[in-house]
C-alpha positions in Angstrom: -0.1 0.0 -0.1 1.3 3.3 -1.0 0.5 6.9 -0.1 1.3 9.7 -2.8 1.6 13.5 -2.2 1.8 16.4 -4.6 3.2 19.7 -3.4 0.5 21.8 -4.8 -2.1 20.0 -2.8 0.1 19.4 0.3 -1.6 16.2 1.1 -0.3 13.6 3.7 -2.5 10.5 4.3 -2.7 7.8 6.9 -4.8 4.9 6.7 -6.2 3.8 10.0 -8.0 0.5 9.0 -8.7 -1.1 5.6 -10.7 -4.2 5.3 -12.7 -5.9 2.4 -15.4 -7.8 4.2 -16.8 -10.7 2.2 -19.4 -13.4 3.0 -23.0 -14.5 1.7 -22.0 -13.3 -1.8 -21.6 -9.8 -0.5 -18.4 -7.7 -0.4 -18.0 -4.4 1.5 -15.1 -2.1 1.7 -14.6 -0.6 5.1 -11.9 2.1 5.6 -10.9 5.0 7.8 -8.0 7.3 8.1 -6.7 10.7 8.2 -5.3 13.2 5.6 -3.9 16.7 6.0 -5.2 19.3 3.5 -6.1 23.0 3.1 -9.8 22.6 3.4 -12.4 23.4 0.8 -14.8 21.4 -1.4 -13.4 18.0 -0.9 -14.6 14.8 -2.3 -13.3 11.3 -1.9 -13.8 8.8 -4.5 -12.8 5.1 -4.6 -11.5 3.5 -7.8 -11.7 -0.3 -7.8 -10.0 -1.8 -10.8 -10.7 0.8 -13.5 -14.0 2.0 -12.2 -14.9 4.9 -10.0 -17.5 4.3 -7.3 -19.3 6.7 -4.9 -17.4 6.2 -1.7 -20.2 7.7 0.6 -17.3 9.1 2.7 -17.8 11.5 5.7 -15.1 14.0 6.0 -14.6 15.4 9.3 -12.2 18.3 10.0 -10.3 17.6 13.4 -8.4 20.8 14.4 -8.7 24.4 13.8 -6.6 27.6 13.5 -4.3 26.2 11.0 -4.0 26.5 7.2 -3.4 22.8 6.9 -5.9 20.7 8.7 -6.1 16.9 9.6 -9.3 15.3 8.3 -10.8 12.1 9.3 -12.7 10.1 6.8 -14.9 6.9 7.0 -16.0 4.8 4.2 -18.4 2.0 3.9 -18.9 1.0 0.3 -20.5 -2.1 -1.1 -18.6 -3.7 -4.0 -20.2 -5.4 -6.9 -17.5 -8.0 -7.3 -15.0 -9.7 -5.2 -12.7 -9.9 -8.3 -10.5 -7.0 -7.0 -7.4 -6.1 -8.4 -6.5 -2.8 -7.2 -8.2 -0.3 -5.0 -7.2 3.5 -5.0 -8.4 6.3 -2.9 -8.7 9.6 -4.9 -9.3 13.0 -3.4 -10.9 15.7 -5.6 -10.6 19.4 -4.6 -13.2 22.2 -5.5 -11.2 22.8 -8.9 -11.7 19.0 -9.8 -8.0 18.4 -9.5 -7.4 14.7 -8.3 -4.7 13.4 -6.0 -4.2 9.8 -5.1 -4.2 9.3 -1.4 -3.2 5.7 -1.6 -3.3 2.6 -3.6 -3.5 -1.1 -2.9 -2.4 -3.6 -5.5 -3.5 -7.2 -6.0 -0.7 -8.8 -4.0 -1.7 -6.6 -1.1 -5.3 -7.1 -1.3 -5.4 -10.6 0.0 -4.1 -9.7 3.5 -7.1 -7.3 3.9 -9.8 -9.6 3.1 -11.9 -10.6 6.1 -14.6 -13.2 5.9 -17.5 -11.9 7.9 -21.1 -11.1 7.6 -20.7 -8.3 10.2 -19.6 -4.9 8.7 -18.4 -2.6 11.6 -16.7 0.6 12.6 -15.4 1.3 16.1 -15.2 5.2 16.4 -13.9 5.7 19.9 -12.8 3.8 22.9 -12.3 5.5 26.3 -12.3 4.9 30.1 -13.6 7.1 32.9 -12.2 7.6 36.3 -15.2 5.9 37.8 -14.2 2.5 36.2 -16.5 2.6 33.2 -15.3 2.0 29.7 -17.3 3.3 26.8 -17.1 2.0 23.0 -19.0 4.1 20.3 -19.5 2.7 16.9 -21.7 0.9 14.6 -22.2 -2.5 13.0 -24.7 -4.3 10.9 -25.1 -7.7 9.6 -25.0 -8.4 5.7 -27.5 -11.5 6.6 -30.0 -8.7 7.8 -29.8 -10.1 11.4 -29.3 -7.9 14.5 -25.8 -7.9 16.0 -25.4 -8.7 19.6 -22.3 -7.5 21.7 -20.3 -8.5 24.8 -16.8 -7.4 26.2 -14.4 -10.0 27.4 -11.1 -9.5 29.3 -7.7 -10.7 28.4 -8.7 -14.1 29.9 -11.8 -14.1 27.8 -14.0 -13.8 30.7 -17.2 -11.9 30.2 -17.4 -8.3 31.4 -20.6 -6.6 32.8 -21.7 -4.8 29.8 -24.6 -2.4 28.9 -25.6 -1.7 25.3 -27.6 1.3 24.1 -28.4 1.0 20.5 -28.4 4.3 18.4 -29.5 5.3 14.9 -27.0 5.6 12.1 -28.9 7.7 9.7 -26.3 7.6 6.8 -26.5 3.8 6.7 -30.3 3.9 6.9 -30.4 6.5 4.1 -28.2 4.5 1.7 -29.9 1.2 2.2 -27.1 -0.5 4.2 -29.4 -1.4 6.9 -33.3 -1.9 6.8 -35.8 0.2 8.9 -36.1 -2.9 11.2 -32.4 -2.9 11.9 -32.1 0.8 11.8 -30.6 0.9 15.4 -27.4 -0.3 14.2 -25.2 2.1 16.1 -24.1 1.6 19.7 -22.8 2.9 22.9 -21.4 0.1 25.0 -20.5 0.8 28.7 -18.7 -1.9 30.6 -16.5 -2.1 33.6 -13.1 -1.6 32.8 -10.1 0.6 33.2 -7.4 2.0 30.8 -4.8 -0.4 32.3 -6.9 -3.5 31.3 -7.0 -5.2 27.9 -10.6 -6.0 26.5 -12.0 -7.3 23.3 -15.3 -6.6 21.8 -17.2 -9.7 20.5 -19.9 -9.2 17.9 -22.5 -12.0 16.9 -25.1 -12.1 14.3 -25.9 -15.9 14.0 -23.6 -16.2 11.1 -20.4 -14.7 12.3 -18.6 -14.2 15.7 -16.2 -11.3 15.1 -13.8 -10.4 17.8 -11.9 -7.1 17.9 -9.2 -5.9 20.3 -9.9 -2.7 21.8 -6.4 -1.8 22.7 -5.6 -0.4 19.2 -8.4 2.3 19.4 -7.5 3.9 22.8 -4.8 5.8 21.2 -7.6 7.3 18.8 -9.2 9.3 21.5 -7.2 12.4 20.3 -9.0 12.0 16.9 -12.3 11.8 18.6 -11.5 14.9 20.8 -10.6 16.6 17.4 -13.9 15.6 16.0 -15.7 17.1 19.1 -13.9 20.3 18.1 -15.4 20.5 14.8 -18.8 20.5 16.6 -18.0 23.8 17.7 -16.4 25.7 14.8 -14.0 25.2 11.9 -11.5 28.1 11.5 -8.8 28.2 8.9 -6.9 30.6 6.7 -9.4 30.3 3.8 -12.4 30.8 6.0 -10.8 33.4 8.1 -10.4 35.6 4.9 -14.1 35.0 4.0 -15.0 35.9 7.7 -13.2 39.1 7.4 -15.0 40.0 4.2 -18.3 39.3 6.0 -17.2 41.3 8.9 -16.2 44.3 6.9 -19.7 44.0 5.0 -21.9 43.5 8.0 -20.2 45.1 11.0 -19.3 43.2 14.4 -22.9 42.5 15.3 -23.8 40.8 12.0 -20.5 38.8 12.1 -21.0 37.5 15.6 -24.8 36.9 15.2 -23.9 34.8 12.0 -21.4 32.8 13.9 -23.7 32.1 16.7 -26.7 31.1 14.7 -25.5 27.3 14.3 -22.4 25.2 13.2 -23.7 25.3 9.6 -22.5 29.0 9.8 -18.8 28.0 10.1 -18.2 29.3 6.6 -17.6 25.8 4.9 -21.3 25.6 4.0 -20.5 26.5 0.4 -18.2 23.5 0.1 -21.0 21.3 1.7 -23.7 22.5 -0.7 -21.6 22.1 -3.8 -21.0 18.5 -2.7 -24.8 17.8 -2.0 -26.7 19.7 -4.8 -28.2 17.9 -7.7 -25.7 16.7 -10.4 -25.9 16.9 -14.0 -26.4 13.3 -14.5 -29.4 13.4 -11.9 -30.9 16.4 -13.8 -30.9 14.4 -17.1 -32.7 11.5 -15.3 -35.3 13.8 -14.1 -35.8 15.5 -17.4 -36.9 12.1 -18.6 -39.0 11.1 -15.6 -42.7 10.7 -16.2 -44.9 11.4 -13.1 -48.2 9.7 -12.7 -49.3 13.3 -11.5 -47.6 16.2 -13.3 -49.5 19.4 -12.4 -48.7 22.7 -14.1 -46.9 25.0 -11.7 -47.4 28.7 -12.0 -44.5 30.8 -10.8 -45.4 34.4 -10.3 -42.8 37.2 -10.1 -43.6 41.0 -9.7 -40.7 43.0 -11.3 -39.9 46.7 -10.9 -36.7 48.0 -12.5 -34.9 45.0 -11.8 -31.1 44.9 -12.3 -30.5 43.4 -15.6 -28.0 40.7 -14.5 -30.1 39.6 -11.8 -33.3 39.5 -13.8 -31.5 37.3 -16.5 -30.4 35.1 -13.8 -33.6 34.8 -12.4 -35.2 34.0 -15.7 -32.7 31.4 -16.7 -33.1 29.5 -13.3 -36.5 29.0 -14.1 -35.8 27.9 -17.9 -33.3 25.3 -16.4 -35.9 23.5 -14.4 -35.7 19.8 -15.1 -39.4 19.6 -14.6 -41.1 21.3 -17.7 -44.7 21.7 -17.0 -44.5 25.3 -15.6 -45.3 28.9 -16.5 -43.6 32.0 -15.3 -46.0 34.8 -14.8 -44.5 38.2 -14.6 -46.2 41.5 -13.9 -43.8 44.2 -14.6 -44.3 47.6 -13.2 -41.1 49.1 -14.4 -40.5 52.5 -15.9 -41.8 52.9 -19.3 -38.9 52.1 -21.8 -36.6 50.5 -19.0 -34.3 47.6 -20.2 -36.2 45.5 -17.8 -39.0 45.4 -19.9 -37.2 44.6 -23.2 -35.4 41.8 -21.5 -38.7 40.2 -20.2 -40.3 40.6 -23.5 -37.4 39.0 -25.3 -37.4 36.0 -23.0 -41.2 35.8 -23.4 -41.0 35.7 -27.1 -38.5 32.7 -26.9 -40.5 30.6 -24.5 -44.3 30.7 -24.6 -44.4 29.5 -21.0 -43.1 32.9 -19.9 -46.3 35.0 -19.7 -45.9 38.8 -19.2 -48.4 41.7 -18.3 -46.8 45.1 -18.6 -48.5 47.4 -16.1 -49.3 51.0 -16.9 -48.0 52.1 -13.3 -46.3 50.6 -10.5 -49.1 49.3 -8.0 -46.7 48.3 -5.2 -45.4 44.9 -4.3 -48.9 43.5 -3.6 -50.7 44.9 -6.5 -48.0 44.0 -9.0 -48.0 40.4 -7.5 -51.7 40.2 -7.8 -51.4 41.1 -11.4 -48.9 38.2 -11.9 -51.5 35.8 -10.1 -54.1 36.8 -12.5 -51.9 35.2 -15.3 -51.6 31.9 -13.4 -53.4 29.0 -14.9 -51.6 25.9 -13.0 -53.0 23.7 -10.2 -50.2 25.2 -8.0 -48.5 28.6 -7.7 -45.1 29.4 -6.4 -44.1 32.7 -5.0 -40.7 33.7 -6.4 -38.7 37.2 -6.0 -37.5 39.0 -9.0 -33.9 38.9 -8.0 -33.5 35.4 -6.6 -32.7 31.9 -7.9 -34.3 28.5 -8.0 -32.3 25.3 -8.1 -32.8 23.6 -11.2 -34.5 20.5 -9.6 -36.7 22.9 -7.5 -40.0 21.9 -9.3 -39.1 18.3 -9.7 -38.9 18.0 -5.9 -42.2 19.8 -5.8 -43.9 17.4 -7.8 -42.3 14.4 -6.5 -43.6 15.3 -3.1 -47.2 15.4 -4.6 -47.4 11.8 -5.9 -49.1 10.2 -2.9 -50.8 13.2 -1.6 -51.8 16.3 -3.2 -50.6 18.7 -0.5 -52.3 22.1 -0.1 -48.9 23.8 0.5 -45.3 22.9 0.0 -42.2 24.7 1.1 -38.4 24.0 0.9 -35.2 24.9 2.6 -33.3 27.9 1.3 -30.0 29.6 1.6 -28.4 32.9 0.4 -26.1 33.8 -2.6 -23.6 36.5 -1.8 -23.0 38.5 -4.8 -19.6 39.7 -3.5 -18.2 36.3 -2.9 -20.4 34.3 -5.3 -20.7 31.8 -2.6 -23.8 30.3 -1.0 -24.2 31.0 2.7 -26.4 31.4 5.6 -28.7 28.2 5.0 -32.0 27.9 6.6 -32.6 24.1 7.3 -36.2 24.3 8.5 -38.4 21.9 10.5 -41.6 20.3 9.2 -44.5 22.5 9.7 -44.1 24.3 13.0 -47.3 26.3 14.0 -45.7 28.3 16.8 -42.3 28.9 15.0 -44.2 30.3 12.2 -46.1 32.7 14.5 -42.7 33.8 15.9 -41.3 34.7 12.4 -41.7 33.8 8.7 -39.3 31.0 8.6 -41.1 29.5 5.6 -40.3 32.3 3.3 -39.1 30.5 0.1 -39.8 28.4 -1.9 -43.6 28.5 -1.1 -46.0 26.6 -3.3 -49.7 26.7 -2.7 -52.7 25.4 -4.6 -53.9 28.1 -6.9 -57.5 27.7 -5.8 -56.5 28.4 -2.3 -54.4 31.5 -2.9 -57.3 32.8 -5.1 -59.8 32.0 -2.4 -57.9 34.2 0.2 -58.0 37.0 -2.3 -54.3 37.1 -3.3 -52.0 39.9 -1.7 -53.2 42.8 0.5 -51.3 46.1 0.2 -52.1 46.8 3.7 -49.1 44.2 4.6 -46.7 45.6 1.8 -43.2 44.4 3.1 -44.6 41.3 4.6 -47.2 40.5 2.0 -45.9 37.2 1.7 -46.2 36.4 5.4 -49.8 37.6 5.4 -50.8 35.6 2.5 -49.1 32.5 3.8 -51.0 32.8 6.9 -54.3 33.1 5.0 -53.6 30.1 2.8 -52.4 28.0 6.0 -56.0 28.8 7.5 -57.6 27.2 4.5 -55.0 24.0 4.3 -55.1 20.6 5.9 -51.9 19.3 4.4 -48.7 21.3 4.6 -45.4 19.3 3.3 -41.7 20.4 3.9 -39.0 19.4 1.5 -35.7 19.2 3.4 -33.5 20.4 0.4 -31.9 23.7 -0.4 -33.9 24.6 -3.7 -34.2 28.3 -3.4 -31.4 31.0 -3.2 -31.9 34.6 -1.9 -29.6 37.1 -3.4 -27.4 39.2 -1.1 -26.8 42.5 -2.8 -26.9 46.2 -2.1 -30.3 47.2 -1.2 -31.7 43.7 -0.5 -33.2 42.9 3.1 -31.2 39.6 2.8 -28.0 41.6 3.3 -29.2 44.6 5.4 -32.0 43.5 7.7 -32.3 47.2 9.1 -33.0 48.7 5.7 -36.7 48.2 5.6 -38.1 48.3 9.2 -41.6 48.8 7.9 -41.5 45.2 6.8 -41.2 44.1 10.4 -44.2 46.1 11.4 -46.2 44.7 8.8 -45.3 41.3 9.8 -46.4 42.0 13.2 -49.9 43.3 11.8 -50.1 40.1 9.6 -49.8 37.9 12.7 -52.2 39.7 14.7 -54.7 39.7 11.9 -54.3 36.0 11.6 -54.9 35.5 15.3 -58.0 37.7 15.1 -59.4 35.8 12.2 -59.1 32.5 14.0 -60.4 33.7 17.1 -57.4 33.3 19.4 -57.1 36.1 22.2 -53.6 37.2 22.0 -51.4 40.3 21.1 -48.3 40.4 19.1 -45.2 42.2 20.1 -41.9 42.7 18.0 -38.8 41.6 19.6 -36.3 44.5 19.9 -33.0 45.3 18.3 -31.1 43.0 17.2 -34.0 40.5 16.8 -35.7 42.2 14.1 -38.6 40.3 12.3 -38.9 38.0 15.4 -42.2 38.2 17.3 -43.6 37.3 20.6 -47.2 36.0 20.8 -48.8 37.0 24.2 -51.8 34.8 24.9 -54.7 36.1 27.2 -54.5 34.1 30.3 -57.4 32.4 31.8 -57.9 32.6 35.5 -57.8 29.0 36.2 -56.3 26.9 38.9 -52.8 25.3 38.2 -51.9 22.4 40.2 -48.0 22.4 40.7 -46.6 19.0 41.5 -43.2 18.8 42.9 -41.7 15.3 43.9 -39.4 15.7 47.0 -37.0 13.7 49.0 -35.0 15.8 51.5 -33.1 18.8 50.4 -35.7 21.0 52.2 -33.3 24.0 51.5 -33.4 23.6 47.7 -37.4 22.9 47.9 -37.7 26.3 50.0 -36.0 28.3 47.2 -38.3 26.7 44.7 -41.5 27.4 46.7 -40.6 30.8 47.7 -40.1 32.0 44.3 -43.5 30.8 43.3 -45.0 33.2 45.9 -42.5 36.1 45.5 -41.2 36.4 41.9 -44.2 34.8 40.1 -47.3 37.1 39.6 -49.8 34.2 38.6 -51.3 33.6 41.9 -54.1 31.1 41.2 -52.2 28.0 41.9 -51.8 25.1 44.3 -48.6 23.3 45.3 -48.6 19.5 45.8 -45.4 18.3 47.4 -45.1 14.6 46.9 -43.0 13.3 49.8 -41.0 10.2 48.9 -38.7 8.4 51.3 -37.2 11.7 53.1 -35.0 10.7 56.2 -33.9 14.3 57.5 -35.8 15.9 60.3 -35.3 19.2 58.7 -37.4 18.2 55.8 -40.4 17.2 57.8 -40.2 20.4 59.9 -40.1 22.3 56.6 -43.3 20.6 55.4 -45.0 21.5 58.5 -43.8 25.2 58.4 -44.7 25.8 54.8 -48.3 24.2 55.0 -49.0 26.8 58.0 -47.6 29.6 56.1 -49.6 29.0 52.9 -53.0 27.4 52.8 -52.5 26.5 49.1 -49.5 24.3 49.7 -50.1 20.4 50.6 -47.7 17.9 51.3 -48.8 14.2 50.5 -46.9 11.0 51.0 -46.5 8.5 48.1 -46.7 5.0 49.6 -44.1 3.4 47.5 -40.6 2.5 48.6 -38.6 2.3 45.3 -38.1 5.7 43.6 -40.3 5.7 40.5 -40.7 9.4 38.9 -43.8 8.3 37.0 -45.6 6.7 39.8 -44.8 9.7 42.2 -46.2 12.2 39.7 -49.3 10.2 38.7 -50.1 10.0 42.6 -49.5 13.5 42.9 -52.1 14.3 40.1 -54.8 12.3 42.0 -54.4 14.8 44.8 -54.8 17.8 42.5 -57.7 20.1 41.8 -56.5 22.3 38.9 -57.3 22.3 35.2 -53.7 22.7 34.5 -50.8 20.6 35.9 -47.3 22.0 36.1 -44.7 19.1 36.8 -41.7 20.8 38.5 -38.4 19.7 40.0 -37.7 20.7 43.4 -34.3 22.2 42.3 -35.9 25.0 40.1 -36.5 28.6 40.7 -38.7 31.2 39.0 -36.6 33.9 37.2 -39.3 36.0 35.5 -42.4 37.2 37.1 -44.7 36.2 33.9 -43.0 32.8 33.5 -46.0 30.8 34.9 -48.6 33.2 32.9 -46.7 32.6 29.9 -47.2 29.0 30.2 -50.7 29.1 31.2 -51.6 31.5 28.3 -49.9 29.2 25.7 -51.3 26.0 27.2 -54.9 27.4 27.0 -55.0 27.1 23.2 -57.3 24.3 22.2 -54.4 22.9 19.8 -51.8 22.7 22.7 -51.3 19.6 25.1 -47.9 20.4 26.7 -45.8 23.7 27.4 -42.1 23.6 28.3 -40.0 26.4 29.5 -36.5 27.8 29.1 -34.4 26.5 31.9 -30.8 28.0 32.8 -28.0 26.6 34.7 -27.0 28.8 37.8 -24.4 30.4 35.6 -27.1 31.5 33.2 -26.3 29.3 30.5 -29.1 27.2 28.8 -29.9 23.8 30.3 -33.0 23.2 28.4 -34.5 25.0 25.3 -36.3 22.0 23.8 -35.6 18.2 23.2 -34.9 16.5 19.9 -35.7 12.9 19.4 -33.1 10.5 18.1 -29.7 11.7 19.5 -27.8 8.7 21.1 -30.7 6.5 20.3 -33.0 8.3 22.5 -33.2 12.2 22.7 -31.2 15.4 23.8 -31.4 18.9 24.7 -30.4 21.4 22.2 -28.6 24.6 22.7 -27.0 23.3 26.0 -24.6 25.5 27.6 -24.7 28.5 25.3 -25.1 32.0 27.1 -28.8 32.8 27.4 -29.2 36.3 25.7 -26.0 36.3 24.0 -26.3 33.4 21.7 -29.6 32.7 19.9 -28.9 29.2 18.8 -29.5 27.8 15.2 -31.7 30.1 13.3 -32.5 32.1 16.7 -34.6 29.2 17.8 -33.8 29.4 21.5 -35.3 32.8 21.7 -38.5 31.8 19.8 -41.5 29.9 20.7 -41.8 26.8 18.8 -43.3 23.2 18.6 -41.2 20.2 19.3 -41.7 16.4 19.8 -40.8 16.8 23.5 -39.7 19.0 26.4 -38.4 18.2 29.7 -40.6 17.5 32.8 -38.3 19.4 34.9 -40.8 22.4 34.2 -43.6 21.1 32.1 -47.3 22.2 32.0 -50.2 20.1 30.6 -53.8 20.2 30.7 -55.3 17.6 33.3 -57.9 16.6 30.4 -54.9 15.7 28.3 -53.1 13.8 31.0 -56.2 11.7 31.7 -56.7 11.2 28.0 -53.1 9.6 27.6 -53.1 7.7 30.9 -50.5 10.0 32.5 -46.9 8.8 32.8 -45.8 5.2 31.8 -44.7 3.8 35.1 -42.5 1.5 33.1 -40.1 4.4 33.0 -39.2 4.8 36.8 -36.2 7.0 36.2 -35.8 8.1 32.6 -37.7 8.5 29.4 -40.9 9.4 31.1 -41.2 13.0 30.0 -40.3 12.1 26.3 -42.7 9.3 26.3 -45.4 11.4 27.7 -44.9 14.1 25.1 -45.0 11.8 22.3 -48.2 10.2 23.6 -49.7 13.8 23.5 -48.3 14.4 20.0 -50.0 11.1 18.9 -53.2 12.3 20.5 -53.1 15.3 18.0 -52.0 17.9 20.6 -48.9 20.2 20.1 -46.0 20.3 22.4 -44.6 24.0 22.6 -41.4 25.3 23.9 -42.1 28.6 25.5 -38.9 30.8 25.1 -40.4 33.6 27.6 -40.9 31.4 30.6 -37.7 31.6 32.3 -36.6 29.4 35.2 -33.3 28.4 36.8 -32.7 24.7 37.1 -30.0 23.6 39.5 -29.9 20.2 37.7 -29.4 17.0 39.7 -28.6 18.3 43.1 -31.3 15.9 44.6 -30.4 12.7 43.0 -26.8 13.1 41.1 -26.0 12.0 37.7 -26.1 8.6 36.2 -22.4 8.1 37.0 -22.2 4.4 37.9 -22.4 1.4 35.8 -25.5 0.3 37.5 -27.1 3.5 36.8 -26.1 3.6 33.3 -27.2 0.0 32.8 -30.6 1.0 34.4 -30.9 3.9 32.2 -29.9 1.9 29.0 -32.7 -0.7 30.0 -35.4 2.0 30.2 -34.2 3.3 26.8 -34.4 0.0 25.1 -38.1 -0.3 26.2 -38.8 3.2 25.0 -37.1 2.4 21.6 -39.3 -0.6 21.1 -42.3 1.7 21.8 -41.2 4.6 19.6 -39.1 3.0 16.9 -40.9 4.8 14.1 -40.0 8.3 15.1 -36.3 7.1 15.6 -36.3 5.8 12.0 -38.4 8.4 10.3 -36.6 11.3 12.1 -37.8 14.1 14.5 -40.2 16.3 12.3 -38.9 19.3 14.1 -35.3 18.6 13.2 -34.1 18.9 9.6 -32.9 15.8 8.0 -29.8 17.4 6.6 -28.4 17.4 10.1 -27.6 13.6 10.7 -28.7 12.7 13.9 -25.6 10.7 14.9 -23.5 13.8 14.5 -25.1 15.9 17.3 -27.2 19.0 17.4 -27.3 21.1 14.3 -24.0 19.8 12.9 -23.7 19.9 9.1 -21.0 17.6 7.4 
């Protein structure tokens, strides 16, 4: 095996492992390693004999602050034939230049062939000071069986082992595993120390595969580097781009861009170029015959559009691989302008381009309505005169309509910087999120709606000029039952002088119009609320404040000792909190300290609406304790609250009650901060580590807004934490409360998913602010026994909710692979 290097690419490559796994007439190449390269648009291709194959390689930068960066790569590649004479690994840069990282000839290949039905990759092995070893990786069986694991010591004695299975979305997406075997990743915990010698044994009923763990311990530095990638990537090329952005947008714009999420780490353009539709795919699309092939009318109002932008917009429509479209343009440009002559020239060449020349400029809404009058298609798409469509945009829209003719379809989008000519600032959106859309127009582009619906709502209203799209979308949503999200970047905003994409302060009236559009929507649907615009710098972001019903809230607080912590919690409810129609039910469970019972006596004397009840069980069971507390309650709303929480804002409880009072809402969660005011909870995404995880952990509240500013906006989620969770008692009863199988963990996530399944929303309220002094009462899961117990509950939870693990959390964009961590793009 040889590694090659060329000075102009400055590459050094080290292969970590290289195996050709063959059994059951299947052959799979498995490889990983590290190469050093000035980063850019990198692609790895495998050449087997004389044929290039798609390597499905993940490329992960490991270190930062250097012009020359080590990258880790992983390859899992099915091979069509075991007749292999040579294998080469080729790296292509963004200019298409090729460099051979290594090659293996026929004589060397034999030593890398392993007869096994188990394809596996160990990513990290580590040991903690508490005597727990951890193995992270994935394995699947080419026989389609489940893989089972055990750890043995140097004498081949079994070690106490606990396994948590995890999703590997990449393997699932490319069909390496079936939905039934989608949990092919693993986090294996075992009793072990760094001084010991251990082996991992894998079995699938066909093969027994044994791997020594000693060789992987040295790779922990690699995994630490990978973790650094989850924060930011900084290098010479990106630094220069960052300086250009800083100069153009000022310090605040630069910091805000960096804080929005790791996709903003300025290598997005390279990611997009690697992942956008290829010429070969477009050619296939052009020859595809759909069973349902509706005409799509794209409506565009134009007004003295710069010629270069106008032409590029027109050509992006003409380049569509799906051809049953019409482009409807209403031009309000000045008489004799070149804009008009360009538009007419294009329309004369292509009869699908329909134009109406207006005798005056009727404004953005008026001009758009004139364009809408030209539309004859079943669906209408909204398109700005200076933006771009990806060539597969309409194809993907029509593809999504084959099984169900959705009322509304929207896509992901990004921005094209006219200065750098690079794509940036991607908006990877969730599936339809009612509360996020009431917080800002996250849908924007590309928005496609049935023409009958947009006509029924009366088109565009000039009263909302500047946010006319927001207004019409809200009106269309009111008349829609099926809203579909395509998780692909298919629309590009243009960032140029004068565009709101580049300068958010240039058109403040747009944000006022957006506020009015939301208020009008709430008034139309009969929801009592008022809309406030968030202040600088959060322009275009809104806070809906719901009218608070004066109804009793039963606050259920499980408690075992730690009376000082409980006192802090209860005192804050009486002093900081201004919503006073509540009762507190403290569920005593197995306290031992005399001070605890004295506090119980004192607090009940001091407050007539505090009641202490004793749960009769002896073994701790969070679900059973809270279920018991509910039986002692009288309120129409339930607030499940940890004893180690404290109200921070006086309206926090009011915020939760108001939002929970909506008919479509079943659960409301809060923003929880650690003692140092960094975020502990701003919502939960299902799927991380085979279970679920908090997003925006540890970022400073008020200084970092999270990906797409989602930690400062109300939004829907699959789950929130029960450390501070409100629900209607009627909903709690309907779904049979907490599942008592979940004694320690998974109970809150399970409850939220049950509520979702019952047709109610789970909403994160960014304006209900609490401290959460987490785990003071019971400590972390830091022993092997606790870890094993947690893994057992997760296993039960996985069996119950496998569908959401396989399909993905609808409030988390599929471009972020769940195995990588929150909002990581690679």
